[in-house]
C-alpha positions in Angstrom: 42.6 181.3 47.0 42.4 178.1 49.2 44.2 178.2 52.6 47.5 176.6 52.8 47.3 173.2 54.6 50.1 174.2 57.1 49.6 171.2 59.4 49.8 168.8 56.6 52.8 170.5 55.1 54.8 169.9 58.3 53.5 166.3 58.7 54.3 165.5 55.1 57.8 167.0 55.5 58.5 164.9 58.5 57.3 161.8 56.7 59.5 162.6 53.7 62.5 162.8 56.0 61.6 159.3 57.4 61.2 158.0 53.9 64.6 159.3 52.9 66.1 157.6 56.0 64.5 154.3 55.1 65.7 154.7 51.5 69.2 155.5 52.6 69.3 152.3 54.7 68.4 150.3 51.6 71.0 152.0 49.4 73.8 151.6 52.0 73.0 147.9 52.5 72.9 147.4 48.7 76.3 149.1 48.4 77.9 147.1 51.2 76.6 143.8 50.0 77.1 144.7 46.3 73.5 143.8 45.3 72.0 146.1 42.6 68.7 144.4 41.9 66.5 142.3 44.2 67.8 141.2 47.6 70.3 138.5 46.5 69.3 136.3 49.5 70.5 139.0 51.9 68.1 138.8 54.8 69.1 142.2 56.2 68.5 143.8 52.8 65.2 142.0 52.4 64.0 143.5 55.7 65.1 147.0 54.7 63.4 146.7 51.3 60.2 145.5 53.0 60.2 148.3 55.6 60.7 150.9 52.8 58.0 149.3 50.6 55.5 149.1 53.4 56.0 152.8 54.1 55.4 153.5 50.4 52.3 151.4 50.3 50.5 153.0 53.2 51.8 156.6 53.8 50.9 158.4 50.5 47.2 157.6 50.8 47.2 158.6 54.4 48.9 161.9 53.8 46.5 162.6 50.9 43.6 162.0 53.1 45.1 164.2 55.9 45.6 167.1 53.4 42.0 166.8 52.2 40.7 166.8 55.7 42.7 169.9 56.6 41.5 171.6 53.4 37.9 170.7 54.1 38.1 172.5 57.4 38.4 169.7 59.8 39.3 170.9 63.3 43.1 171.4 63.7 43.5 169.1 66.8 42.1 166.1 64.7 44.5 166.8 61.8 47.4 167.2 64.2 46.5 164.0 66.1 46.2 161.9 63.0 49.4 163.3 61.4 51.5 162.8 64.5 50.0 159.4 65.4 50.7 158.3 61.8 54.3 159.4 62.1 54.7 157.5 65.4 53.1 154.5 63.8 55.5 154.5 60.9 58.5 154.9 63.1 57.4 152.0 65.4 56.7 149.8 62.4 60.0 150.6 60.8 61.9 149.8 64.0 59.9 146.7 64.6 60.0 145.2 61.1 63.6 146.4 60.6 64.8 144.3 63.5 63.0 141.1 62.7 60.7 139.6 60.0 58.8 137.9 62.8 56.5 139.4 65.5 57.6 142.5 67.4 55.7 144.9 69.5 56.9 147.8 67.3 55.7 146.1 64.1 52.3 145.2 65.7 51.8 148.6 67.3 52.8 150.4 64.2 50.4 148.4 62.1 47.5 148.8 64.5 48.1 152.6 64.8 48.4 153.0 61.0 45.1 151.1 60.5 43.4 153.1 63.3 44.5 156.4 61.8 43.4 155.4 58.3 40.0 154.3 59.7 39.6 157.5 61.8 40.5 159.7 58.8 38.2 157.8 56.4 35.3 158.1 58.9 36.0 161.8 59.3 36.1 162.3 55.6 32.8 160.5 55.1 31.3 162.6 58.0 32.5 165.9 56.5 31.2 164.9 53.1 27.7 164.1 54.6 27.7 167.3 56.6 28.4 169.4 53.4 26.3 167.4 51.0 23.3 169.1 49.5 20.3 167.3 48.2 
């Protein structure tokens, strides 16, 4: 029986809570502006939809990679660091983009941290594969 990826379980659970919060923000804005489909020209709704969509575009792949790294025996500190930095990145990005469609430090920092974590995890995944590869 494979070991339970406990670190990833907690990190995924925290990301799900953030995802639900972002979803709720979209739902509440739709309700208050009476817009069922699309954004109806509502700038605030458009921003909330974009924040939600951006999360959905990047986070699932990152969390899958995090789980695979943990299951492959990657050192716990690396899994913890990547998971928590990813969460921080997504919170920063949501706050930054949620406030303005233009430049913001939160949006920029969140995007940079997201890309950095994805790159670090991909590099670790490749490294772990090469270490375990047999010829």
